C-alpha positions in Angstrom: 86.9 86.4 50.0 90.6 87.7 48.4 93.0 88.4 50.7 95.0 91.8 50.3 99.0 91.8 50.9 99.9 94.0 53.5 96.6 95.0 54.5 96.3 96.1 57.9 93.6 98.6 58.4 89.9 97.8 58.7 86.8 99.9 57.9 83.9 98.4 59.4 80.2 99.6 58.8 76.4 98.4 59.0 74.0 99.0 56.3 70.4 97.7 55.5 70.1 94.4 53.8 68.8 95.9 50.4 72.1 98.1 49.9 74.1 95.0 50.9 72.2 92.9 48.1 72.9 95.9 45.6 76.3 95.8 46.5 76.9 92.1 46.0 75.2 92.1 42.8 77.1 94.7 41.5 80.4 93.2 42.5 79.2 89.7 40.9 78.5 91.8 37.8 82.0 93.5 37.8 83.9 90.0 38.6 85.0 91.0 41.8 84.6 90.3 45.6 82.5 92.7 47.8 85.5 93.5 49.3 87.4 94.3 46.0 84.2 96.3 44.6 83.7 98.2 48.0 87.5 99.3 48.2 87.4 100.4 44.3 84.3 102.2 44.4 85.5 104.0 47.9 88.7 104.9 46.5 87.2 106.4 43.4 84.8 108.3 45.4 87.2 109.4 47.8 89.6 110.9 45.1 86.5 112.4 43.7 85.6 114.3 46.7 89.1 115.5 47.2 89.7 116.6 44.0 86.4 118.7 43.7 86.9 120.0 47.2 90.5 121.2 46.5 89.6 123.0 43.1 87.7 126.0 41.9 85.9 126.1 38.6 85.3 129.3 37.4 82.9 130.6 35.0 84.0 132.1 31.6 82.9 135.6 33.0 84.8 135.0 36.3 87.9 133.6 34.6 88.2 136.7 32.4 87.6 139.0 35.3 90.1 137.3 37.6 92.8 137.2 34.4 92.2 140.7 34.0 92.8 141.6 37.5 96.1 139.8 37.2 97.1 141.9 34.2 95.9 145.0 35.6 98.5 147.5 36.7 97.1 148.3 40.1 98.8 150.7 42.7 98.7 149.6 46.3 95.8 151.0 48.2 96.5 153.0 51.6 95.7 150.0 53.7 98.4 147.8 51.8 101.0 150.7 52.1 100.4 150.8 56.0 100.7 147.4 56.4 104.2 147.6 54.5 105.1 150.4 56.8 104.3 148.3 59.9 106.3 145.7 58.7 109.2 147.4 57.3 109.0 146.6 53.7 110.5 149.2 52.2 111.5 147.4 49.2 114.7 146.0 50.6 
């Protein structure tokens, strides 16, 4: 098993034997140790999950509606005017 410089954290989990065999086979086919393969695979899956959770993809229709709303010269509604008055936002 390869050693990892400055590696101090551990991640331990149990899995079914058939899953372990599959992971070992994949690691061998990619020329990696099981630890190297597991770390690389988990990091990639983690980055993907974080990216998907932190971004929103709009349909073309929703994008167009959103951009049109940004471009529109909208007037503040009564609720917004009341909030501005409560917080003393007189444009200063």
